[in-house]
Structures are given as structure tokens and as C-alpha cells.
C-alpha positions, -999 to 999 in steps of 0.1 A, spaced: 340 -433 366 310 -439 389 299 -475 395 275 -493 373 244 -488 396 250 -450 398 256 -446 361 225 -465 352 204 -444 376 216 -412 361 213 -424 325 178 -437 331 165 -404 345 136 -392 324 142 -418 296 111 -430 278 126 -463 267 159 -482 267 167 -510 243 179 -527 263 189 -521 299 208 -553 306 230 -546 275 235 -511 288 248 -524 322 271 -548 304 285 -520 283 291 -498 314 308 -527 332 331 -532 303 338 -495 300 348 -493 337 369 -524 335 388 -512 304 388 -476 314 374 -468 280 345 -443 274 314 -453 256 307 -437 223 274 -418 225 259 -410 191 235 -382 182 225 -377 146 217 -340 138 193 -328 112 213 -300 95 183 -276 92 198 -252 119 169 -246 143 172 -220 170 176 -245 199 150 -244 226 145 -265 258 127 -291 238 158 -298 217 180 -299 249 162 -329 264 185 -352 244 215 -329 247 212 -327 285 212 -365 286 243 -366 266 259 -340 288 251 -362 319 268 -391 302 298 -369 294 301 -360 330 301 -398 338 332 -400 316 318 -410 282 323 -394 248 297 -378 224 299 -381 187 277 -357 168 269 -369 133 260 -339 111 239 -353 83 255 -333 55 252 -362 30 217 -374 42 205 -337 43 211 -334 6 188 -364 0 159 -355 22 143 -372 52 105 -375 56 109 -376 94 73 -385 101 59 -359 76 33 -367 50 58 -361 22 96 -360 17 116 -330 30 131 -308 4 168 -316 -1 194 -290 9 225 -279 -10 259 -287 4 264 -250 11 231 -248 30 240 -279 50 274 -266 61 261 -232 70 233 -247 91 257 -271 108 278 -241 119 248 -225 134 239 -257 152 273 -263 167 275 -227 179 245 -233 200 250 -269 210 281 -263 231 260 -243 255 250 -277 267 277 -302 257 313 -304 268 334 -295 238 364 -314 252 343 -346 252 326 -341 218 336 -351 183 317 -335 154 317 -357 123 300 -353 89 285 -385 74 297 -375 39 331 -386 52 321 -423 46 289 -422 26 304 -403 -3 331 -430 -7 306 -458 -13 304 -471 -48 273 -485 -64 282 -521 -54 285 -509 -17 251 -492 -19 235 -523 -33 250 -545 -6 237 -521 20 202 -521 4 202 -559 4 204 -560 42 167 -548 46 134 -556 30 107 -533 16 81 -550 38 102 -541 69 108 -506 56 70 -500 52 67 -507 90 80 -472 95 49 -451 104 52 -423 78 61 -447 50 31 -469 59 7 -440 60 18 -426 27 16 -461 11 -19 -467 24 -30 -433 12 -15 -437 -23 10 -409 -17 44 -411 -35 75 -425 -18 108 -420 -35 131 -451 -36 159 -428 -23 139 -422 9 143 -458 19 181 -451 20 178 -425 47 173 -450 77 199 -473 60 224 -445 59 217 -434 95 221 -470 106 254 -473 86 266 -442 105 264 -463 137 283 -492 120 311 -468 109 317 -451 143 311 -483 163 285 -466 183 277 -478 218 246 -457 226 224 -437 202 200 -412 215 169 -396 199 133 -387 205 106 -413 204 100 -403 168 134 -416 159 128 -452 171 128 -468 136 160 -452 125 179 -459 157 168 -496 157 181 -498 121 215 -491 136 212 -522 158 200 -543 129 230 -533 107 255 -537 135 243 -572 140 246 -580 103 282 -567 104 290 -589 134 294 -560 159 282 -553 194 248 -537 193 242 -501 202 218 -492 230 187 -473 219 179 -445 243 147 -427 236 137 -395 253 102 -381 256 89 -350 239 87 -319 261 54 -299 263 57 -262 259 44 -233 280 8 -242 271 13 -275 288 -4 -293 259 15 -292 226 51 -302 220 75 -273 225 78 -255 191 89 -221 179 60 -221 154 35 -225 182 51 -198 203 52 -220 233 90 -223 235 119 -212 258 150 -205 237 184 -213 252 198 -180 238 171 -159 254 180 -133 280 178 -142 317 147 -121 324 127 -137 296 139 -173 303 132 -170 341 97 -156 335 88 -182 309 98 -211 331 76 -195 358 47 -197 333 47 -234 328 18 -253 344 24 -267 379 19 -303 366 50 -300 345 74 -289 373 88 -324 379 90 -332 342 110 -300 335 133 -308 365 138 -342 351 144 -334 314 158 -298 315 182 -299 343 212 -320 355 198 -324 390 204 -359 405 173 -381 403 174 -386 441 171 -349 446 142 -347 422 124 -374 441 127 -353 472 113 -323 454 84 -344 441 77 -356 477 77 -319 489 51 -311 462 29 -340 473 33 -329 510 19 -295 502 48 -272 495 38 -243 474 44 -251 437 53 -215 431 82 -217 455 95 -249 438 90 -233 404 112 -204 415 140 -228 422 134 -246 389 135 -213 370 167 -203 388 183 -237 379 174 -236 342 183 -199 338 217 -206 355 225 -233 330 223 -209 300 229 -174 316 252 -182 345 244 -177 382 245 -139 379 220 -141 351 197 -163 372 198 -138 401 190 -110 377 161 -130 362 147 -138 396 149 -101 407 132 -91 374 104 -116 379 97 -106 415 97 -69 406 74 -72 376 52 -101 384 51 -102 422 53 -65 431 35 -55 399 61 -29 390 73 -18 356 107 -33 345 137 -9 344 143 -14 307 114 -15 282 118 -20 245 109 11 224 87 3 194 82 28 165 48 28 149 38 46 118 6 61 132 -6 94 145 -9 101 182 -43 93 196 -46 62 174 -66 33 189 -48 8 210 -61 -19 187 -44 -4 157 -12 4 176 -7 -31 189 -12 -47 155 11 -22 137 37 -27 165 34 -65 160 29 -70 197 -1 -92 188 -10 -110 156 -45 -96 148 -71 -71 158 -94 -99 170 -67 -111 194 -63 -76 208 -101 -74 214 -100 -108 231 -71 -97 254 -88 -65 262 -120 -83 272 -100 -106 294 -82 -77 311 -49 -88 295 -37 -54 282 -27 -24 303 -17 11 293 6 28 317 -4 3 343 -42 6 339 -66 -18 321 -79 -5 288 -111 -3 269 -117 -10 232 -117 28 224 -86 36 244 -62 59 225 -24 57 226 1 86 226 38 90 223 59 74 251 29 54 264 38 20 279 17 -9 269 17 -43 287 5 -73 269 -1 -103 291 24 -108 319 57 -107 300 55 -82 271 62 -45 278 67 -19 250 71 19 249 54 34 219 72 59 197 48 75 173 60 83 138 33 106 126 21 101 90 
């Protein structure tokens, strides 16, 4: 294991808040002295999202700690998922069936090991201990926290103040998440800043059970390609970790310059000292585009290998720098006659969401047909190639009505 100073430097990289740092140092010192890895806990919502870079902010931090010699314990909330967690929403989440939870957990773990080391990861289901609790156990657990303290949680407080319903069972979700930490004797629990209440509950319950307190490690949210909103598939501003190398490389190149260092910090395993040097280069006038090329290569390599990163870089330079067509273009069949308007074709092909969006893109010069900018009345014929924005290319195959 690396020494305490070096471990803390790596663990702190990009972290929004640590509760608390002195306790973290003590835990690492004890870990080194006893040659015993720390237990790093991550509770997983079993709703099986397609993992994107926003999700990997926490996962990459765990991977960095695994590389320091520590062990990850992923808690799949199969039991809590069947109860429902409001997670900051204005109303409770719809409960899932056991079958849904288990299927979703399989989807999650299939993706998650693209980031984490499988040899240093345990996957546990919290039904393992929560289902065994009898009513007496549940009442004892409920007695360790007050309603007044529970209403300090932001979403509960907002719903209470706005006369919106709160199910009694919802109060048990943070209690159960905290009890997970008690059961596995967690040393460090990670989460986004939106998980602060639940993670601190783990510390509260561990103290009540006379245990060493877990460290709360809170990671910031990652903005998406628009540079404004949290990365989200629903907003379309995301970079999926299962995307092909060409798409991933090109999307990273599309992030705003002001997010370069944040992406280096949160989305890569680059050492913090190296990132500081990159930041200094930016301040001293190095072209942000050149630094972003290195960033795109690093991120693409993590999920598509070095060969994929090279392929992604070559694709980007050919299509976006040299303004050439890519070698492979997706064919899209549209149920329209040849000579149909480009507006109708793009909407039917689902390359854009609406006719108004097509018109807006045309006015801004964002649509090309066979390499040339188009007008509103432009017609499309079989095998025409349409470019939408910088990244989307489609070859149209007409299916005459």
C-alpha cells in the first residue's frame, strides 16, 4: 500500500466533501499497520440505468481506492428497491418487484465491471440481512431516529411543507441504508452530494451500535455536453460508457473548454499532480483543443482500449478536422417517396425530434446534404447522405409508398 499522504491525495482528488478527513487518515494508518484493506461501500439503486460518465464519477473513485489496495462492497438494494425511495423527488418512487430488481441488478453489474476491479469487489444484496429482521428488530431500528430529524431531509421537508403525502415506510429507507453500513462494518461510503442524508445516517447508526464510524465521501455532479445541466440520458447530454470509440471520442471533444479539468479530475484515473500540470499549461496559453484531444484519448481508452482510442482519434480528425465523410455511415430506411422535403425525411428518420428543430438547424447552417448546406425546400433522394450537426451522418434509403 502507498503511504498515508499519497493515499489521501489520490482519494481527495475531485471530492466535494469528506466527513471527516482526520478520521480518514486514521483509518488508512490502521489499514497499513494491520495490512488490512478498508471496506468501501456503494449502495446501488436497482433501476438498471445505462451507465454514462456521470455515473462513473463515483465508480472511478472506488477504482482508484481499489488500486490503493482497498476492497469495494456493492450493496444492491433489492430489498429497499421493493419499498421505494423518494431520492429527492417530489413523491415516492414506484416499488419494484423482486424479479425486476434482480434483472436490473444483472444489467448494472454487467456494466459496472468496465470500471471496477472484479477481483476486489464484493456484490451483496441487502435482503440478505433485512429480510431476516422481525418486527421487534424493526421497531428497535426505528427507535434510533426521530421524526423531527427525518424531516430535515430536503425532499421530506419540502413535501411536508407543501402538504404532500409521505408514507411512513419511506422513513425506513435511510434507516435501512444506514443499517447496511452497520452490517458490513463499512469504513468509507461514497455517493453523490444528493446522498448526504442517507450516508450520514450510516455514521449515526454505527455510533449507536458502538462501532467505528464510516467516512462519508461525497462526489460532485458532472455536467453534460451542454456544460450546464447534470449529465442525463433524458437530456441527451450524456456520454455512455458502452458507446463506440468514434462516438465517445467525438462527444468528449464537444464538451466546453471550461470543463476540461473537471473531466480530467472526475472521469480519469490521472494522478492529481499530473492534472495540476495540465491546468497550468491551460493557464499558460496551451491550446485547449490539444489538451482536449489528450482527454478524449484517455477517456476513450478506458472503455474501448488503446486501439479504440486511436481509432476514435483518427475518425475525429478525418470527419471534424479535415471535414471528410466517415468511412462507415448508418443507413436509415424512410417510408417516403424520393424527392420528399429534407424536413419530412429527417423527422421520419428520427434524426431530429421535430420539424421546428429541423428548420432551426437549417437556418443555423447545421444540416448538410452530400456535404452542402441545405435550404428549407431541399429535396432528398435515395442514397443521399445527410449530416446533422457535427456528429450525426445518415444515408437515406427511400421506401416508396
